[in-house]
Each structure stands twice: as structure tokens, then as C-alpha cells.
C-alpha positions as a Markdown table, in Angstrom:
| # | Residue | x | y | z |
|---|---|---|---|---|
| 1 | Met | -30.5 | -53.8 | -8.0 |
| 2 | Gly | -32.1 | -52.2 | -4.8 |
| 3 | Leu | -35.3 | -50.4 | -5.5 |
| 4 | Ile | -36.1 | -51.7 | -8.2 |
| 5 | Thr | -36.0 | -55.3 | -9.3 |
| 6 | Gly | -33.9 | -56.6 | -12.2 |
| 7 | Asn | -36.5 | -58.3 | -14.2 |
| 8 | Ser | -38.6 | -55.4 | -14.6 |
| 9 | Ala | -35.8 | -53.3 | -15.4 |
| 10 | Ser | -34.7 | -55.4 | -17.7 |
| 11 | Arg | -37.7 | -56.0 | -19.6 |
| 12 | Phe | -37.8 | -52.3 | -19.7 |
| 13 | Met | -34.4 | -52.2 | -21.1 |
| 14 | Glu | -35.5 | -54.5 | -23.9 |
| 15 | Ile | -38.2 | -52.4 | -25.1 |
| 16 | Tyr | -36.2 | -49.5 | -25.0 |
| 17 | Ser | -33.0 | -50.6 | -26.6 |
| 18 | Asn | -35.8 | -51.3 | -29.4 |
| 19 | Leu | -37.7 | -47.9 | -29.7 |
| 20 | Pro | -37.1 | -45.1 | -32.4 |
| 21 | Val | -35.2 | -42.7 | -31.0 |
| 22 | Lys | -37.8 | -40.3 | -32.3 |
| 23 | Thr | -40.1 | -41.9 | -29.5 |
| 24 | Arg | -37.6 | -42.0 | -26.8 |
| 25 | Arg | -38.5 | -38.4 | -26.5 |
| 26 | Glu | -42.5 | -39.5 | -26.3 |
| 27 | Ile | -44.2 | -39.4 | -22.5 |
| 28 | Val | -44.5 | -43.1 | -21.6 |
| 29 | Ala | -45.7 | -42.1 | -17.8 |
| 30 | Val | -47.3 | -40.1 | -15.7 |
| 31 | Val | -46.3 | -40.0 | -12.5 |
| 32 | Asp | -47.9 | -37.9 | -9.4 |
| 33 | Gly | -48.9 | -35.6 | -12.2 |
| 34 | Glu | -45.5 | -35.3 | -13.8 |
| 35 | Pro | -45.1 | -36.7 | -17.3 |
| 36 | Phe | -41.7 | -39.0 | -18.4 |
| 37 | Ser | -40.5 | -39.7 | -21.2 |
| 38 | Trp | -38.8 | -43.0 | -22.1 |
| 39 | Asn | -35.6 | -41.0 | -22.1 |
| 40 | Val | -35.7 | -39.8 | -18.2 |
| 41 | Ala | -37.4 | -43.2 | -17.2 |
| 42 | Arg | -34.1 | -44.9 | -18.1 |
| 43 | Lys | -31.9 | -42.7 | -16.6 |
| 44 | Glu | -34.0 | -42.9 | -13.6 |
| 45 | Ile | -34.1 | -46.9 | -13.6 |
| 46 | Glu | -30.2 | -47.1 | -14.4 |
| 47 | Gly | -29.7 | -44.3 | -11.7 |
| 48 | Asn | -31.7 | -47.1 | -9.3 |
| 49 | Thr | -33.8 | -44.3 | -7.9 |
| 50 | Lys | -37.2 | -43.8 | -6.4 |
| 51 | Leu | -38.8 | -42.0 | -8.6 |
| 52 | Gly | -37.5 | -44.6 | -11.3 |
| 53 | Gly | -38.5 | -47.6 | -9.4 |
| 54 | Leu | -42.2 | -45.6 | -9.6 |
| 55 | Ile | -41.8 | -45.3 | -13.6 |
| 56 | Leu | -41.3 | -49.0 | -13.9 |
| 57 | Lys | -44.3 | -49.4 | -11.4 |
| 58 | Lys | -46.4 | -47.4 | -13.3 |
| 59 | Leu | -45.5 | -49.2 | -16.5 |
| 60 | Glu | -46.2 | -52.5 | -15.3 |
| 61 | Glu | -49.7 | -51.7 | -14.3 |
| 62 | Leu | -49.9 | -50.2 | -17.6 |
| 63 | Lys | -49.1 | -53.4 | -19.2 |
| 64 | Ile | -46.5 | -51.4 | -21.5 |
| 65 | Ile | -43.3 | -54.0 | -19.7 |
């Protein structure tokens, strides 16, 4: 998966898929002072971007995933 480890991304997607649609619009993480919703996080993680990796790291630190 390149920048993003499969295990973290898999845990994220499992949690994301069980969220209510309205909740997916809520802020889940702040990286470098920028807030990111569940939806944006999913797009970045699926796109295997550097930002996606940073978001996953933040979610692990916060024990969300």
C-alpha cells in the first residue's frame, strides 16, 4: 500500500463503514492545524497520500483506530 500500512487502513475502513452517514461529515482529526472529516480522511487514505498517512498516524495516537 505504499505510504500507508494495510493494517491501519483496514481498521480505519472497518470503523468508517459502520459510522452513520451524518457522522462521516464530522471532524475526526486535526493535522498541522487543519481539521479533517471522516470523509476527507477516507479519500486521503484510499488515495494513499502522505496526508492520509499523517491522518492515520494521528488516529492511532488518539486511539480512534
